[in-house]
C-alpha positions in Angstrom: -32.0 17.2 9.5 -28.8 15.8 7.9 -27.8 13.2 10.5 -30.5 10.6 10.2 -32.3 9.1 13.1 -31.2 5.5 14.1 -34.4 3.8 13.0 -34.4 5.6 9.6 -30.8 4.6 9.1 -31.5 1.0 10.0 -34.4 1.0 7.5 -32.2 2.3 4.7 -29.6 -0.2 5.4 -32.1 -3.0 5.3 -33.3 -1.8 1.9 -29.7 -1.9 0.6 -28.9 -5.4 -0.5 -25.7 -7.1 0.6 -24.7 -7.3 -3.1 -25.1 -3.5 -3.6 -23.3 -2.8 -0.4 -20.4 -5.0 -1.5 -20.3 -3.3 -4.9 -20.1 0.1 -3.2 -17.4 -1.0 -0.9 -15.2 -2.4 -3.7 -15.4 1.0 -5.5 -13.5 2.6 -2.7 -10.7 0.1 -2.5 -7.3 1.0 -4.0 -5.4 -1.6 -6.0 -3.5 -3.2 -3.1 -6.5 -3.4 -0.8 -8.5 -4.9 -3.7 -5.9 -7.6 -4.0 -6.3 -8.3 -0.2 -10.1 -8.4 -0.6 -9.9 -10.9 -3.4 -7.5 -13.0 -1.3 -10.1 -12.9 1.5 -13.0 -14.0 -0.8 -10.9 -16.8 -2.2 -10.2 -18.1 1.3 -13.8 -17.9 2.3 -15.7 -19.1 -0.8 -14.8 -22.5 -2.3 -16.9 -21.7 -5.3 -14.6 -18.8 -6.3 -11.3 -19.8 -7.9 -8.4 -18.3 -9.9 -8.4 -19.4 -13.5 -5.3 -20.6 -15.2 -5.1 -17.7 -17.6 -4.7 -14.0 -17.2 -5.7 -11.7 -20.1 -3.4 -8.7 -20.1 -2.7 -6.2 -22.8 0.7 -4.7 -23.6 1.2 -1.1 -24.5 1.8 -2.2 -28.1 -1.7 -3.8 -28.2 -3.2 -0.6 -26.8 -1.3 1.7 -29.2 -4.3 2.0 -31.4 -6.8 2.4 -28.6 -6.2 6.1 -28.1 -8.4 8.3 -26.1 -11.1 9.9 -28.4 -11.6 13.6 -28.7 -15.2 13.3 -27.5 -16.1 12.7 -23.9 -18.9 10.4 -24.8 -18.4 6.7 -23.9 -16.6 5.1 -26.7 -16.4 1.5 -28.0 -12.8 2.2 -28.8 -12.0 1.2 -25.2 -11.8 -2.5 -25.7 -10.3 -3.6 -22.4 -10.0 -7.3 -21.7 -12.8 -8.3 -19.3 -10.9 -10.3 -16.7 -13.9 -10.4 -14.5 -16.7 -11.0 -17.1 -19.2 -13.7 -16.6 -18.0 -15.4 -19.7 -14.9 -16.3 -17.6 -16.9 -18.5 -15.3 -16.1 -21.6 -17.4 -12.3 -21.3 -17.3 -10.4 -24.3 -15.9 -9.3 -23.1 -12.5 -7.0 -25.0 -10.2 -6.3 -24.9 -6.4 -2.7 -24.1 -7.2 -3.7 -20.9 -8.9 -5.7 -19.9 -5.8 -2.9 -20.8 -3.5 -0.3 -19.0 -5.5 -2.4 -15.9 -5.7 -3.0 -15.9 -1.9 0.6 -16.5 -1.1 1.7 -13.7 -3.5 -0.9 -11.2 -2.5 0.5 -7.7 -2.0 0.5 -5.8 1.2 1.2 -2.1 1.8 1.4 0.4 4.6 -2.0 2.0 5.3 -2.1 5.7 4.7 -3.8 8.1 7.1 -6.6 8.7 4.7 -7.1 4.9 4.3 -7.4 4.4 8.0 -9.8 7.3 8.6 -12.0 6.5 5.6 -12.3 2.9 6.8 -13.6 4.2 10.2 -15.9 6.7 8.4 -17.6 4.0 6.4 -18.9 2.3 9.5 -20.6 5.4 10.8 -24.3 5.9 10.4 -24.3 9.0 8.3 -26.6 10.4 5.6 -25.1 10.2 2.0 -24.5 14.0 2.1 -22.7 13.8 5.4 -20.6 10.8 4.3 -19.5 12.6 1.1 -18.5 15.7 3.0 -16.7 13.5 5.6 -14.7 12.0 2.7 -13.7 15.4 1.5 -12.7 16.5 5.0 -10.4 13.4 5.3 -8.9 13.8 1.9 -8.2 17.4 2.8 -5.7 16.4 5.6 -1.9 16.6 5.3 0.4 13.9 6.6 0.3 15.5 10.1 -3.5 15.1 10.1 -4.2 18.9 9.8 -6.4 20.7 7.3 -4.8 21.7 4.0 -7.6 24.1 3.2 -10.4 25.7 5.3 -13.1 23.0 5.7 -15.7 25.5 4.8 -14.2 25.7 1.3 -15.1 22.1 0.7 -18.8 22.6 1.0 -20.7 22.9 -2.3 -24.0 24.0 -0.8 -24.3 26.7 1.8 -26.9 24.7 3.7 -24.3 22.0 4.3 -22.1 24.2 6.4 -23.9 23.0 9.5 -22.6 19.5 8.9 -18.9 20.4 9.3 -18.7 20.8 13.2 -20.3 17.4 14.0 -18.4 15.7 11.2 -15.1 17.1 12.5 -15.9 15.9 16.0 -16.6 12.4 14.6 -13.3 12.3 12.6 -11.3 13.8 15.5 -12.5 10.9 17.7 -11.2 8.3 15.2 -7.9 6.5 15.7 -5.4 8.3 15.7 -7.2 10.8 17.9 -6.7 14.5 17.2 -6.8 14.6 13.4 -9.0 17.0 11.3 -7.8 20.0 13.2 -6.1 23.3 12.3 -2.7 22.8 14.0 -0.9 20.8 16.7 -2.3 23.1 19.5 -5.8 22.1 18.6 -4.8 18.5 18.1 -3.5 18.3 21.7 -6.6 20.1 23.1 -8.8 17.6 21.2 -6.9 14.6 22.5 -7.1 15.9 26.1 -10.9 16.4 25.7 -11.4 12.9 24.4 -9.2 11.1 26.9 -11.0 10.5 30.1 -7.8 9.8 32.1 -6.4 13.3 31.7 -7.2 16.3 33.8 -8.9 19.1 31.9 -6.3 21.6 33.4 -4.0 20.1 30.8 -6.3 21.4 28.2 -6.3 24.8 29.7 -2.5 24.9 29.4 -2.5 23.8 25.8 -5.3 26.2 24.8 -4.5 29.3 26.9 -1.0 29.1 28.1 1.1 27.3 25.5 3.3 30.3 25.0 4.2 30.2 28.7 4.8 26.5 28.4 7.3 26.9 25.5 9.1 29.5 27.6 9.1 27.1 30.6 7.4 29.7 32.8 5.8 27.0 35.0 5.5 29.3 38.0 3.4 31.8 36.0 1.2 28.9 34.7 0.7 27.7 38.2 -0.4 31.2 39.3 -2.8 31.6 36.4 -4.4 28.2 37.0 -4.3 28.6 40.8 -2.4 25.3 41.2 1.0 24.3 42.5 4.1 24.3 40.4 4.4 20.6 41.0 0.9 20.1 39.6 2.0 22.0 36.5 5.0 19.6 36.1 2.6 16.6 36.5 0.3 18.1 33.9 3.3 18.6 31.6 4.1 14.8 31.9 0.5 14.1 30.9 0.8 16.4 27.9 4.0 14.6 26.8 2.0 11.4 26.5 0.1 13.0 23.6 1.0 13.0 19.9 1.1 16.6 18.5 1.2 15.2 15.0 -1.0 12.2 15.0 -1.1 11.6 11.3 2.7 11.1 11.1 2.5 7.5 12.2 0.9 6.8 8.9 3.4 8.9 6.9 4.4 7.5 3.6 7.6 9.6 3.6 9.6 6.4 4.3 10.4 4.2 1.3 7.1 3.1 0.0 6.1 1.8 -3.4 2.9 3.0 -5.0 1.2 0.8 -7.5 -0.7 2.9 -10.0 -4.3 1.8 -10.8 -4.2 3.6 -14.1 -1.4 4.4 -16.6 -1.5 7.1 -19.3 1.1 7.5 -22.0 1.6 9.6 -25.0 2.0 7.4 -28.0 2.4 8.9 -31.5 1.1 12.2 -30.2 -2.1 10.6 -28.7 -3.0 9.8 -25.1 -3.3 6.0 -24.4 -4.8 4.8 -21.2 -4.3 1.4 -19.6 -5.9 -0.1 -16.4 -3.3 -1.9 -14.2 -4.5 -5.5 -13.9 -1.2 -7.3 -13.5 -1.7 -8.0 -9.8 -5.4 -9.0 -10.2 -6.2 -12.6 -11.1 -8.9 -13.8 -13.5 -11.7 -15.2 -11.4 -14.2 -17.8 -12.2 -16.5 -20.5 -10.8 -15.2 -23.8 -9.5 -16.3 -26.4 -12.2 -17.7 -28.8 -9.5 -19.8 -26.1 -7.8 -20.9 -24.7 -11.1 -22.1 -28.1 -12.5 -23.8 -29.1 -9.2 -25.6 -25.7 -9.1 -26.8 -26.0 -12.7 -27.8 -29.6 -12.7 -29.1 -29.8 -9.2 -27.4 -33.2 -8.8 -26.9 -32.8 -5.0 -29.7 -34.6 -3.2 -29.1 -33.4 0.3 -31.1 -30.1 0.8 -28.6 -28.4 3.0 -25.7 -29.2 0.7 -27.7 -28.0 -2.3 -28.5 -24.7 -0.5 -24.8 -24.3 0.5 -23.6 -24.8 -3.1 -26.3 -22.5 -4.5 -25.5 -19.7 -2.1 -21.8 -19.9 -2.6 -22.1 -19.8 -6.4 -24.4 -16.8 -6.2 -21.9 -15.0 -3.9 -19.1 -15.8 -6.3 -21.1 -14.5 -9.2 -22.0 -11.3 -7.4 -18.4 -10.7 -6.3 -17.2 -11.1 -9.9 -19.9 -8.7 -11.1 -19.0 -6.2 -8.5 -15.3 -6.4 -9.5 -16.4 -5.9 -13.1 -18.5 -2.9 -12.1 -15.6 -1.4 -10.3 -13.3 -1.8 -13.3 -15.8 -0.3 -15.7 -16.4 2.7 -13.4 -12.6 3.2 -13.0 -12.2 3.2 -16.7 -15.0 5.7 -17.3 -13.9 8.1 -14.6 -10.3 7.9 -15.6 -11.2 8.5 -19.2 -13.2 11.6 -18.1 -10.3 12.9 -16.0 -7.9 12.6 -18.9 -10.3 14.4 -21.2 -10.9 17.2 -18.8 -7.2 17.5 -18.0 -5.7 17.0 -21.4 -3.5 20.1 -21.0 -2.0 18.6 -17.9 -0.8 15.5 -19.8 0.7 17.7 -22.6 2.2 20.5 -20.5 2.6 19.2 -16.9 1.2 20.1 -13.5 1.1 23.8 -14.1 -1.6 23.3 -16.7 -3.9 21.6 -14.3 -7.4 23.1 -14.8 -10.2 23.5 -12.2 -12.2 20.3 -12.0 -14.7 19.1 -9.4 -16.3 15.8 -8.6 -19.6 17.3 -9.7 -18.1 18.0 -13.2 -17.2 14.4 -13.7 -20.3 13.0 -12.1 -22.6 15.1 -14.4 -20.5 14.2 -17.4 -20.9 10.4 -16.8 -24.3 10.5 -15.2 -22.9 9.2 -11.9 -23.4 10.4 -8.3 -20.6 12.5 -6.7 -20.3 9.8 -4.1 -19.5 7.2 -6.7 -16.8 9.4 -8.3 -15.4 10.2 -4.9 -15.2 6.5 -4.0 -13.6 5.4 -7.2 -11.0 8.2 -7.1 -10.1 7.8 -3.4 -6.7 6.4 -2.6 -6.0 5.5 -6.2 -3.1 6.6 -8.4 -2.4 7.4 -12.1 1.0 7.0 -13.6 1.7 9.7 -16.2 4.8 10.9 -18.0 5.0 13.7 -15.4 5.0 11.3 -12.5 2.6 9.3 -10.4 -0.4 11.3 -9.0 -3.3 10.5 -6.8 -6.5 10.7 -8.8 -7.8 13.3 -6.4 -4.8 15.5 -7.5 -6.8 16.1 -10.7 -9.7 17.6 -8.8 -9.2 21.2 -7.7 -11.4 24.2 -7.5 -10.4 27.4 -9.3 -8.2 29.8 -7.3 -11.3 32.1 -7.0 -13.3 29.2 -5.7 -15.7 29.3 -8.6 -15.2 25.8 -9.8 -14.4 24.6 -13.3 -16.5 27.4 -14.9 -14.5 30.1 -13.2 -10.8 30.9 -13.3 -8.7 29.0 -15.7 -6.2 28.3 -13.0 -6.6 25.6 -10.4 -5.1 25.7 -6.9 -2.6 23.0 -8.0 -1.8 24.9 -11.1 -1.1 28.1 -9.3 1.1 26.4 -6.8 3.2 25.0 -9.7 3.4 28.6 -11.2 4.7 29.9 -7.8 7.2 27.1 -7.6 8.6 28.0 -11.0 8.7 31.7 -10.2 10.8 31.0 -7.0 13.0 28.5 -8.8 13.7 30.7 -11.9 14.2 34.0 -9.9 17.6 35.5 -10.5 18.9 38.1 -8.0 20.7 38.6 -4.7 17.4 38.6 -2.7 14.7 36.0 -2.8 11.2 36.9 -4.0 9.0 38.2 -1.3 5.5 36.9 -0.9 4.2 40.4 -1.9 6.3 40.4 -5.1 5.0 36.9 -6.0 1.5 38.1 -5.5 2.1 41.1 -7.8 3.7 38.9 -10.5 0.7 36.6 -10.3 -1.6 39.5 -10.7 0.2 40.4 -13.9 -0.7 37.0 -15.2 -4.3 37.5 -14.3 -4.2 35.4 -11.1 -5.5 37.2 -8.0 -3.9 35.7 -4.9 -3.5 37.3 -1.5 -0.1 37.6 0.0 -1.1 35.5 3.0 -2.1 32.7 0.6 1.2 32.9 -1.2 3.0 32.6 2.1 0.8 29.6 3.0 1.7 27.8 -0.3 5.4 28.7 0.2 5.5 27.1 3.6 4.0 24.0 2.1 6.8 23.9 -0.5 9.5 24.3 2.2 7.9 21.6 4.3 7.9 19.2 1.3 
């Protein structure tokens, strides 16, 4: 049984140390949220301080640190360790802490951010949690599925997890996400809201065509209620949000801060982790000296100092672990997707979380967390790290078709853009042209992708 029993879940949580839980949580944070988390820790822990120096590397300094041809971990990646334990002894000041807190970044929360935050507090098995993350990352800005949820399942035995997971995500705020379309979203919202009559659900599910045509009398006849009742139900339906995800839309002017930057320098790919917004952290000298020498006589004070120092050390180690994991996973992505960086989005190849996880000897959950809600700046634009993960168009993964879904979409875009003639390319013609290139894609799928382009 995939959804664990409460007692079993409680036992597993008890076995997971607070330090490990903190480390896992930090992996999932995007750059701006990480800055906010550091701000919170600085406010709460007097043993944790911002040092006076910040070690950053310019692109010129990184020019020789080019991504190696091998995917094996390489010592050529000599990044400055801003969070290393060797930094504990730096001379921090309260001004540094205050300046960082006052200058901490804020950003509008995305729909995925908001739903993932709610998912993390659910008592789910690791397998269910990972699938839940995939379902959430598969939503468009309206809150609707981009791809069939069943296509996200790696193991056939996990298909049974989808219905209960969808019910959980649909109940999150905003209600009615993780659905096929706005009809289903409205029906879900009616079902979840106790203050709405279920007849409203019947109108949305079974008689929406009549509602659009304003045939209220016919609706009343079918539901065996008065026409006034129908009007009252319509007022109830108007209180719902048919596109719940849009309140978190990033279509308004928003600035994305990339977590990773990749450039082509002298014909070689050079990668840099963005650390400009992250301070160098260390231990407060007083707390560190008192902890080491045990000079405090009062037992409660000594315990307080010792605990705070340990918490600060663990936080710094967790940050360091996050950074190292981000470097390793980003390096692997660049290696797997080298053609993308040379030729652009159309060269995106099939790649799965499992591919990277196996390459780096990490769990899929770890790769999913470190790539969620994080961005990479390239010479082709800024992309979410999850953009680089895509099944082959045949659904066979990275070992199947040479074309990813994202790559095929780019090919279709170019076909439509470059077409010369009085009439636009039909979906059927696009499908035929793709077939000539060795890409088997159904006409209905071409139409689906085309609608996505028009919407964008």
